Phi, psi and omega in degrees: 000132178280139178251140181270144180242129180213156181258128184241149177222165172071218188290341181289340183298317182299316182294317182292323177298318179297314180297323179299309181294319182295316180293327175299318180293322182278001181071033174270189180220113176225124179248125180223161174239121184240138179298136184304325183294334183265352184295307182295322183298323186256355186296311183297313181299317180294320179296317179297320179295318179295319179296319178296323178294319178293326178295320179292323177295319178295328179297326181275314187257339185291338180271006180294155175288151182288323182224167175294325178300320177297321179294322179294315180294332181275358178297131182305320181295321178293316178300321180296315181289327175294325175293326178295327177299315180293323177297317179296322177297321178293322177294327176295315177298323179294318179293324180290331182297331180289345177269351181263159179299145177245131181239128179234152174230128183236135175243129180217151178195165180172191181240144178288126179276326176222160180216109180240028183269129183241112181274342189293339182272003182236147176254109182228161174288158180303322180294319180293317178299322180292317182295319179292320182290335181297335181290348184244010176291144182278155172057038174260144177247120182249150176240142182231122168266128182234123177252126181234132179227122177287133180254316181214126178226027178059036176065019181295317180295319181295320177294323177296322177295319179294322177297318179295321177297320177295320178299321179292320178296320178296316181296318177297321178297317182288335174299315179294319180299312182291324178294318177293325177297315178296318179296320179295321177297319180294316179295322178301312178296320179297320178297315179299317180293317183298315182281332170296326175295321178294319177297319178299314180296322179297312180294326177298316179294316181294324179296319178296320179294318180295322179298321179296318179292319179298322178297321178294318178296320179298318179296320179292323177296319179297327180273353180084012181271345180226160181274155178294332178295327176296318179296319179297317180294320179296320180290329174295319175298317178298321179295322178299318178293320178298319178296315178298321178295318178296320177296320178297320178296316179296321179296319178297320178297318180295318180295319179297317178297323178295321177302313183292319183290318186274319188243353185056044179230152178257163177303325179297334178273324185278323186300316176300322177297320179291319180297322178300320179291318181298324184290332185242359182294154179291159180273346179235162180291126177286141180237129179234141176302129186299334181280355182253000182287162187295323181296324176289321176299321177301314180295323178298319179293320179293324176295320176297322177297323177295325175296318177298320180295323177297318177296323178294322177294324175294324179292335179293341179270001180258159181291153175235146183236135179219153178254140182229137173233116181250127175245116182255124176256119183272142174052056180288345178284339179249019177056042177284149179258020181270135181205166173214146180241126182236125175250140182206155171255139182233127175247131180243125179237112179291136181248309181214129181238019179075016180086010182295315182297317180294320179296320179291327175296318178297318178299318179300317181294318180292324175296322178296317177297320178298317179293323178296320177294318177298322179296313179297319179294322180295318179296317179296317180294318180296318178298318179296317180295321179298316179296321178296318179296319178298317179296316179299318181294318179297318179296321179295317180296317179296319178296321179297319179296318180294315180294324180296321176295319178297318179297318179298319179294319178295321179294324177295317177298319180296319178297322181294316179293319180293330179291326179280343183296123177085354180258295179257316181208159180248124182230067181295328179293321177297321177297318180298319179296316179296320178297321179295315178297318180296322178298315180294321180295318179292326176295318176297324179298315179296320178297322177291328175296320176301314180297321179295315181294322179293322178294322176294320177297316179296322178298316178295320182293313182289341175273003180059036181244010185296324181295343178279346183245352179225165175274105181265118183290144177259316180073161179277124180263102180247127181241000000 
C-alpha cells in the first residue's frame, strides 16, 4: 500500500499526530511530515488523546472472553445450573447427616422457686439422701451431653438421599442443555456473520464488474455509439448493487455489535468456531426420537423423584426408633465430679398432624400430573419442530437447485454475449443487465445457503447431538 506524504501546519498538526499514534497502536500505517517546532508542542497532548482512545477501545473489547468456551461457561443459564449441581450435593449431605450420630451439649442453671421435698418420711443412707437433695440446690449449673442415633425411620433418610441424587442428575443434564443452547446461539450468529461477509464480498466484486461495464457505456455515449438512456439504466443497476452492498455492511455491523453485547466475543473469535462446525456437520437433518431427548429425560427423573417423595410421605406416618445417651454433669461451675449417664430407646408414632401429610400427598400427585402433561406436550412440540426443520431444509435444498440452474443459464447467456462482444456487435448494456440479474441470483443463492446451514444446525441441536460436533467446555465444578 502506498502512503501519502504531506506537510502540515497550524491546527492540523494535533489531529495528525493523534492519528499517527493511534494508527501505530492499531498496527495501521500513516506517514506524515510535521515541522520540528510543532512536534514537541503537540506530542504530549496527542499521546494523551491516543491513550484515552485506547482506553475506550479496551473498555469495549478488553473485557471480551478469551475463548468461545469461556463465553459458554460464563452464560448465566449455565452458571445457574452449575450452582444447582452444588445445591443438590448439599441436599444429599443433609439427607445423609440424619443417618449419622448427633451430639448436643446443653448448659442449664437456675434457682428453685418452691421446695416441697420431704426427706423425713424416707429411710435412706446418707449418700442417697445427699444425692437426692443435690438436685434441688440453688444456683447450680449443670451440663448435658446428648448422643442421638437414628435406628429406624421407615427409609425416609434413604429416600431423601435418592431425591437429592436425582436433583443432581437433573442439574448435570441441564448444564449440558444450557451449554449446547449457548453454543448453538454463538454458531447461529457466526453463520449469519460469515454468510453476510460472503454477500458483502459478492456485491463488492459485482460492483467492480458493473463499474467497468458502465465506463465502457460512458465511452460509447461520448463517441455517440450509445444512447444516454443506456448509461442512465446502467448506473441505476450500479446504484442498486451499491445499496445492497451498503445494507450488507450495516448488517455485518449489527451482527458484530450483537456478538459483543450478548457473548463478549468478536468475529475473529467466533468464525473459527463456526467453521469447525461447518466442516464436520452432517449433510442431512438429524432425527432423534422425541422420548429420548434430554428435556424428556429430565422430566422422567423428576417424576421418579416425586415417586420417592410419595414413599417418604408414607414413611412419615410410620413409627421411628432412635437411641439416646444422656450424660449429665452436675455443678460444672464448682468443678464437681458428680455425673450420671442415662441410656434410652425412643419410639415416636405420629397420630394426628392436622392433615398436613395428606395435603402434601395431594400436592405431590398434582405435581406428578403436571409433569406428565409437560412431558406429553414437550414430545409433541419436539416432533413438530423436527418436522418443520426437515421441511425447511428440503425447501432450501430445492431452492438451491433451482437457483443453481438459473445461475448456470445466466452464465451461458453471459458467455454468449461476451463472445459476440467486439466481433459482430457490441452490447455493453445487455452485459450489464445480465450481470445485474446474475448478481441478484447469486445473492439469493447465498441466502438459501444460510437457511440450509441454519436448518442443519437446528437439526443437530434438537437431536441433542451438538456436543458431538463441537468442543463443549466442561470447566471445573467446585462446590
